[in-house]
Each structure stands twice: as structure tokens, then as C-alpha cells.
N, C-alpha and C positions, 0 to 999 in steps of 0.2 A: 504493499500500499504506499502510496506517495502522500506526504503530508502537505498541508498548504505552504509551509515554509520551504520544503524541498522544491515545490513548484516555482516558487518566487526565486529561489537561488538558481534553478535551471534557467529561468528567463534572464536573470542578470548575467549568468555565464555565457549565454548565447549572445546577448547584447554586447558583451566585452569583446568577443571574437567576430562580431558582426555576421553571425549565422542567422540569416533571416528565417529559414524554415525551422530551426530549432527554437528560435525566439517566438515565433507564432504558434507553435504547437501547444502552447500552455493557455492560449486564449480560446474562448467560446466563440461562436460565429457572431454574436452581438455582445459588445462590451461597453461598460461605463468606466471611464478613467477619471479619477479624482486627482487634481493637481492644483495645489495652493488653494483648496476650497472650491474649485470650479469643476463642475462635473461635465464631461463631454461624452456623448454616446456615438459609438462608431461601429462599423461592421468590420469583419476580418479583412475583406478586400481593401478597405480604406487603410487599415493598419499596415497591409502588405505594401501598398504604394508609398505611404508616408515614411515607414521605416526602411524600405528598400532604398529609397533616395538618401535618407539620413546616413545609412551604412555605406553606401557607395561614395558619398561626398566627403566623409569623414574617417579616413583611414586610422586616425589616432583616437577615435571615440572610446571612452572609458567611463563606466559607472562605478563609483566607490560608495560602499554602504557605510553611512556615518552612524546609523542607528537603526535597530530592527526591534519591533515589539510584535509579539505573537499572542494572540488571545482566541483560542479554539481555531476557527477557520478564517480568521482575519489577521492579515500581516500588514503592518503599517511600517514603512521605511523612510528614513531621511537619507537622501542620496546627493552625491556631489557628481555632476556630469562634467566630464572634461572633453573638449574638442581640441586635441593637440594637432597643429598643422605641421606638415613636412614640406620643405622646399626642395625641389629638384635642382641640381646644379647642372 
């Protein structure tokens, strides 16, 4: 059995290596994302487009978990997202 915390960690791990398919597998077809108190409802196809572009355009993208709280099936995280740029010479 996979716990909610394990699902969230799998999503973070996939994000950090920009593996779009592994990132999306933890999401339902319809999702609600809460970010800074604002809820956004999206479908998985929209997530695929949005995160596909983000992953392609940001090779240095990283998510660092600053704090994680787990209460039953609820996981709340404080995250620091870094978009490190690389310059080709």
C-alpha cells in the first residue's frame, strides 16, 4: 500500500528529474491545486501541457521541501522552487 506521504514524495522526486509521466501518474483526471490560499481546478491534460513546458524550459528546476506535515490522508508542504539557469558557451 502506498501512503499519501509516499505519493507526494514520488511526485517531488519526479519533478526534480523533470520526468513528466512519473510526475503525472500521482494525479487524478481532475485536480484542485491549492497555492498560497488560491484554489485552481485543472484536468490532467492541462497539467501535462503546463508542466511539460515548465520541465522543458527549466533544466535546473528543483523543489526543496522545507517543511512537511502529514495528518491522515492530508499532506501539506512548504516548498522552495529553484529555477537554475545554465548558459551555453
